N, C-alpha and C positions, 0 to 999 in steps of 0.2 A: 512306320506302320507296313513297313516296306520291306524293312529288315523282319522284323515280327513273325511273320506270310515265308517272309523265308528258309526262319529256322525252324518254324513247323513244319512245314513241307520238306528238311531235310530230317529230322525229328520223327515223321508220320515213316519213312524211307526209312529210316535205322531202323523203328521198334519193328515194319513188313517184313524185313531183313532178320531180324534175329526171333520171327513168329516162324520164318519158313517157310513167308507166302509170297514172296522173290524167287521167280527163275532166272537160271539166267546164259540168253539169247546164243550163244556164242556156240561154233561149234570151233574146229580140230585147227580148221583151215584159218582161223586165227592172228594161230601163232606155226605156221607149218612150213618148208623152208622155202623159198624159192631166191632161183637164181634172176635176174635183171626183170621182174617181175612174174615171169613164168615163175608157175609151181613144180619144185628137182621130180625126177620119179623118184618111187618108195626105193628101191635099190639100185 
């Protein structure tokens, strides 16, 4: 029963994503370069 719920959940998320109902909440800070944990200067 739990497996059915998990599969249904992921199917609903995939459907919502395909319909454009989801949003990416990440910003570019997730992949900006850093130097030992501190964000590097732009130039």
